[in-house]
N, C-alpha and C positions, 0 to 999 in steps of 0.2 A: 504494500500500500504506500502511496505517496501522500504525505501530510504537508499541507501548504499553510503557512502562517504568515499573516501580513501586518500584525500589530506588534508594537514594541512590548517586550516583557515587562517594561516599567509602566505600561499603559493599561494592559488587561492581563488576565490570568490564562489566556488562550494557549500560550506556549507551554506553560506549566502543566495544564490539563492535557495537552497533546503529548507531552513527554511522559506523563504518567500512564496514558492509555495506549501509546504506540507499542506495537509488538516488535521484538527484536527482528532485525532483517528488513524493517521498513525504511523508507527514505523520508527525509525532512527537507523541505525547500523553504527557505526564509526569503520573503520578498518585502518590498516597501520598508516600513520602519522596523520590521522584525529582524532585518539584517544587523541591527545593533547588538542582538544577542550573540552573534557570531564574532564579535570583536573581543580583543583581550580584556577590555574593561567590562563588557557586558556578560561574557561567558561565565565568570565566577558567580555572579548573582543569580544565574538561572540554571546552574549545574550542566552547562553545555559539555564539559569534558566527560562527565558520566554518560550522557546521552550518546556521545560519539562512539562509545564502546559498543553500543547495540544498534545504532542507526547510522545510515549514510546521511551526512549533512551537506546541503548545498545552499548557496546564497546567490541571488540574482545579481550578476556583476553590474548592470546599469544602476541598480538601486544602491549597491555598495559605493559606487563612484559618485552618484548624486548626493550622497550623504557624507562624502569626504572620508570614507572608511577604507579606501584602498590601502593595502599594506598593513592594516590593523586587525586582520582576521586571525583567529586562533588556528594553529596548525591542524590540518586535517579537514578543514572546511573547503569544499570544492566550489569554485565559482562557475556559473553557467550564464551564457547569454540567452537571448529570447529563443533561439533555435534549440539550445540545450534544455530550456524549460519545456518546449514542445516535446522533445525527445523523452524527457522524464515522464511526462503525462502519458505518452504512447507506450513507454516501457512498463508503466504501472497501471493496469486496467482499473484499479480502484484508487480513487482520489478522495481526500477529505480536506476541505478548506475550513480552517479554524478562524472564526470571526470574532 
């Protein structure tokens, strides 16, 4: 399953709920303000390192760049462009958007 989160972990509890319910082997795509959770500053406050042991974590590169976070992502987070976003959706027939 592909889990897509678009809100900052400081704004809502969507990411925390997603991380609690996501099954090992799933993928997590952070878009819009959710990319802050993949930064070195944000990852500690939302247990990103723990989640990365069980989930593949991706961040949408245009959103990372738009927020000035390029070069600040924790190691192990894979950035994808819009084509990569489409590939992830096609690769995972089940998708869950966390609002």
